[in-house]
N, C-alpha and C positions, 0 to 999 in steps of 0.2 A: 313743225318740230315740236315735240312734247317735252317740256323741261320739267324736272321734279319740283314740285311745290313745297315751300317751307311749311312745316306743320307747326302750329301754335296750339296753345292750350284753349284759345278762344274759338268759338264757333262763329266765324265771320262770313260763313257761306262758302269759302274757298275749299273747306275740307269735306264738303259733301261727297259721300261715297268712299271716304277714307276707311281703310281697315282698322280694326281695333288695335293692331300693333303700330298704327301711325303711318303706314306706307300708302302712297297714293296708287291706287290699282291701275291708273292710266299708264304710270311708269312701268308697271310689271308687264302690262300688255305690250307696251312699246319695246321693252327689252326682249320679250318673247318673239315678237314679230321680227325684230332684228336679227336674232340668232337663227330664226327659221330661214330668213332670206340668205344669211351668209352660208348655212349648210346647203341650201338649194343650189347657190352658186357654185360651191365647191363640188357637189355631186355632179353638176352638169359640165363645169369646165375641166375639172381634173380627172373625169372618167372614173369616179369612185363607184365601185361595183360590190363592195363588201364592207363589213364592219371594220376589218383591219385596215383598209385603205383610209376609211374615214377617221380612225384613230390617229393614223400616221399624219394625215393632213392636218387635223386638229392640234396635234403635238407640234407640228412644224409651225403653224400659225401662233401658238403660244410662245414657242422658242423665239420666233422673230419679233413678236411684240416685246418679249422680255428684254431681248437684245437692244431693241430700240429705246426702251425705257432706261436701261443701264447707260447707253450712249447719251441720251438726253440728260440724265442725272450727272453724267460725267462732264458734259459741256457746261453744266451750271455749277461745277466745281464741288460737288458732293463727294466727301471723302470715301464713303463706302463704295460708290459707283467706280471711282478711279482705281481703288484697290481691286475690285472685281474685274475690271477690265485689264488690270496688269496680269491677273491670273490667267484670264483668257488669252491675253497676247503671248505670255511666256509658254503656255501649252501648245498654242496653235503654231507658233513659229518654229517648234521643234518636231511636231507630230507629222508623220507621213502615212497617209492612208492608201496611197497608190505609189508604187515604186516606179520612178521615171527611169527612161533609158540613160545611158551614161552621157550621150551627147545631146539628149533632148533638152532644149532651152526655150521652147515655146511656152504660151500661156495656156495651161489646161484648167479644167474646173477646179482643181485643188489649189493651183496657184493663184487663180483669180479670187478664190475665197480668202486665202491669206492676204492678198492685196486689199481686199475689201475690209478686213479687220485692221490692217495697217492704216488704210485711209481713215478709219474711225479713230485711231490712236492719233494719228496727225491732227485731225480736226479738234479733238478733245485738247490737245497740247496747245495748238494755235489759239483756240477760242478762250483759253485760260492764259491770255498773253501776258499779263502782268506777272504771274508766277514764272511763266517761261523766260520772260525778260530778265527778271532778278536772278534766276539760276544762271542764265548764260553770262550775264554781266559780272557775276561773282566768281566765275571759274575761268581762268585762262586756258587750261586744258580743254575745257568744253568748247570754247571759241575755236580753238585749232582743229578740234575733231569735227566741229560743224563745217569748217572750210574744207576738211578732207571729204565729208559727205557730199557737199556741193560739187566737189571735183570729181566724185565718182559718177555723178549724174552727167557732168559735161563729158566724160569719156565715151558716152553713148555715141557722140558724133563720129568716132572712128573705131568703135569696138567691133570685133569679129562676131559678137553675139549682142546685137544692139537692144533687142527687146528684153533679153535677160539682164543686161547691164543697167538699162533704165529702171526696170522693176526693183532690182537689188539696191540701186542707188537711192531711189525713192524711199524704200524700206528703211535705209540708214538714217535719212532725214527724219522720217516719221518717228523712229524710235528715240532719236535725240530730243525731238519736241515733246513727245509724251513723258519719257522717263525724267528729262530734266524738270518738267513741271510737277511730276509726281513727287520727286525728292523735295522740291521746294515747299509743296503744299501739305504732304502727308508726314506723320511721324514715322520713325524707322521701322516700328513693328508692323505698320501698314504696307511696308515694302517687303519686309522679310517673310511674312507669312504667305502672301500670294505666290512668291517664288518657290518657297518650301512646298506649298500645295501643288503647284504645277509640276515640280520635280517628283513629288510623291505620287501623283497620278500616272505619270509616264513610267516610273519604276515599278509601282505596284501592278499596273496592268501588264507590264513585261514579265513579272514573275507569275502572274496568274496564267498568262497565255503560254509561258514556257511549259507548264504542267498540263494544259488543256489542248493547246494548238501549237506545238513546237515548230511545226514545219512553217508556220506563218511568221514567226519571230526570230528564229535562229538562222544566222548567216554562216554559209559554208566558205571558209577562207582557206588560204595556203593550198590551193588546188583541191579543196574538199576534204583535207586531212584534218582540218581544225574547225570545230564548231564553236561560235561565239554568239551569245545573246545580243540581238539588235532591238528588239521590242518594236515600238511604233515610231522609232526615231529613224530608221533607214539604214543605219550602220552601227556596228558594235562601239567604235570610238565615240559616236554621238551619245550612245546611251551611257557609256561610262563617263563622259563629260557631264551629263545631266545629273547622274547619280552623285558625283564628287561635288557638283555645285550645291546639290541639295544638303549633303552632309556639311559642307562649309558654311552654309547659311544657318544650319542647325547650331554649329559650333559657335559662331559669332553671336547668334541670338541668345544662347545659353549664357556665354561669357559676359555678354552685355546686360543680363538679367532681363531681357526682353521677353523670353519664354522659359517655361518651367521643363526641367528635364524629363520627367515622367508623364507628360501628357500623351495620351493614348495615340493621338494623331502624329505627334512628334516620334514616338516610338515605332509606329508602323512605317512612317516614312523612312526613318533611320534604318531599320532592318531591311526594307526592300531595296534601299539605295546600296547598302553594303552587298547584298546579294547580287546586285546588277554589276557592281564594279568587278566582283569576282567572276561572274559568269560572262561578262563582256570582255574580260581580260584586257582592259584598257590601261596600259602602263603609264601612259602620259597623264591620265587622270589621276592615277595613284600618286605619281611623283608631285604633280601640281598641288594636290590636296595636302600632302605631307609637308611640302616646302612652305606653302602659304601659311599653314597653321604653325609649323615649327618656327618660322622667322618671327611671327608676332609673340609667340612664347618666349623665345630667346631674347627678344628686346625688352620684355618685362622682367625676365629672370636671368640676369647675366650670369651670376655665379653658378647656378644650375647648369647653364648652357656650357660654360667652361668645363665643368666636371663631365658632362656628357661627351663633349668633344675629346677630352682626355681619355676617357674609357674607350671610345670607339678607335682612337688611334692606337691605344694599347692592344685592343682586340685584333686589329689589322696586323700590327706588328708581330703578335703570336702566331697568326695564320701564315705570315711569310717565313718566319723561323722554322715552324714545324712542317714546312713543305706541304701545305694544304693542297688537296686535290680540287683545283679550281673548276674542273669539269662538272663537279656536283652543283657548284654555284651557277654555272652556265645553264644547266638543265633546269635549275629552279626559276631563273629569269626568263629564258628563251622559250618561246611557244614550241619551237621545233627541236629544242635541245642542241641547237647549232651555234657554234661560236661566231660563224660568219654572219649569222642574223644579228647578233649583238654588234659586231664590228661595223656593219653596214647600216645599223639602226633600222633593221627590217626593211631594207632596200631604199632607205630615204637618201642615202648619199648619192645614188644613181639619179634619183629624182632632182635633187639639188644641182647636180651637174647639168642636167638637161635645162632646167629653169634658168640657170645662170647664162647659159648659152643663148637662150631665147630673149632674155632680158638685154643682153649686149646688142641684139638685132634692133631693139626699140627702147633704148635707155631713158629717153626723156619722158615719153607719154605712156609706154606700155601698150598693151593690147586691149584695153578696156576692162573695167571692173567685172570681176567673176569670169573673165574669158578663159581662164584655165579649164573650165568645164568642157570646152570644145578644143583648146590648144593642145592639151596633153593627150587626150585620146587620138588625136590626128598624128602626133609626132613622137609619143613615147610609148614604148612597149618593152617588157622584160622578155627574156628568152623563152619564158613560159606563156607569153601572150598577155600577161597582166599589165594593166595600166591604171592611172589614177585620174582624178579631176582636180587636184590642188597641189600646191607646192610643198605641203607638209611643213611649212615654216612661215610664221606671220610676216617677217620682214621680206622674204623672197616673194611671197604671195603678193605683197603690196608692190614691190619693184616691178614684177613682170606684168601685173594688171594695170597699175596707175602710174607707173614710171617713177622717175626720181622725184617729180612733183609730189606725187601721193606719198612716197616714202619719207620725204623731208617732213611733211605735215604730221604723219604718225609718229615719227622719231621725236619731234618736238613735244607732241602730247606725252609720251613715255618719259622723257627727260623732265618735264614739269612734274609729273607724278612722282619720279624717283626723288626729286628735290624736296618735295613736301613729305615724302616718306621719312626723311631725315629732319626736316626743319619744323614740320607741323603734323606730327603723327596722329593718326586716327585709326584705331584697331580695325574697325570694320572697313573703311575705305581702303586701308593698306593691305588687308588680307585679300580683298577682291583684286587689287592691283597686282599683287605678287601671283595670284592664281592666273590672271590674264597673261602676265609676262612669261611665266613658266610654261603655260599651255602653248604659247606661240613659238616656242623653241622646236617643237616636233609636229605641230598642227597648224593649219592657217589661222586658227585662233579667233580673236574677236573681229578681225577683218573679214576672214572667211570667203567662200564662194559668194555668200550673201549673209546679211546680218542674222545672228542666231542668238541663243540665250547667253552666251559668253559676251556678245556685243552689249546686251542689256546690262549684265553686272559691270562691264566696263564703264558704261555711262553712268551707273549709280555711283561707282568709285570716284568719278570725275566731278559729279554734281553734288556729292555729299558735302555739306558745309564744314569747314575747318575754322577754329578760332585762331586768332593770331598768335595766342600764347601756346598752341599745340595741345590744348586739353581736349579737343575734338568736340563731340556733339554735347548739347545740353541734354537733360535728363529724358525728355520726351522725343529726342531725336530732331528737335527744331531749334534754331537759334532764338535766344530770348528777343521779344519785341524791341526794335530799335538798334540792335546790334549789327555791325557791318560784317558780312560774310566774306571770307578770304579763301579762295581755293587756287 
């Protein structure tokens, strides 16, 4: 093997043949031969017959080498690599490049790729064990959530979808390990921007494809009567959730003075997110975003909040006295302009009734984490033949899939967070917690069929340090050296 020789200013005989620029020509020859061998192997093994195939193969190799370098740097605890991996993880966990069948729960190429990324996240988190340990030790809620994640894996033993349950349970553990470590090691800005960029990439691509390839990203809902933008996320509700999470992170970043309002990347992400919320028509995301920001503002400006409540109450009273035509309001809120849609919460009440009956059949253990992917299409259909794959409620989703055992663990986590919302406020952590809580009323939320971006922000809200006096994070998003973290 030919190693590069150190060039010195002295002519000691080792530099014989060196070029005027100070490079050893033997190194250049070795690199040239190595590249030629690699190209020869690629052409022979991969069946490359054109320049396009060669460019694709080379780009794939460069991407693989880059990914391995990011992984290696993340394992070594380098901040930039951990932030970049968080961006990749947040994007990959929500992106869907092949739409799977309703009841399809096997491991296809797309799922295996996501699991590979999650395995990398798990290893980075575990190999930075000291940071992971400090994070878990400092957060009571995080320890309970870790117990829940371990329980989801154990439900594989009796799950009606064992391979899906195991993969989803492992993903939950991997996210806890990686995100907990990341919160402990990185400043808040290095967690905020990767999430904003991941949301921005998903929402911006959805808007671009809406105008260029609408058939690929628009979902036909309500029997084909209503078109809603889904983008690369698989469903309109997913896209709406991602868009609102991006806007929430932009808000908390600006309020915490971590980012500037008029940065071009922030403006583009904000505009595309607003467009996606409107085009996806995800009302749950709108409500969750409004409530999470509203409660934080109300907590900091009590007098203003009281005035707003008074004005809204007065406006409502005027509408009642003047015999307001409520049908107009129904048309504004309902996608179909139907009062029945509002009263049944777009069919959720029927889903909740079915889920409750199924839960009573297996109340202690449930049917296995993520099992509603098969359970509901097998037993629930509307008169129009429509079905779903989730309980559309975080607590019911937990009950029917992981039983009372899992539900108790999740409830404890939420109660711990509610206590700290009052006792040790932290605007960023509390905004994320409220968003998770409100989203879980109408959707499977952070528990989900499998972990998603909402799960990531739930873990961030749990792992984010809180000072005992309730003043929240230090200026850089890290607790000062030597301080005890309390969460």
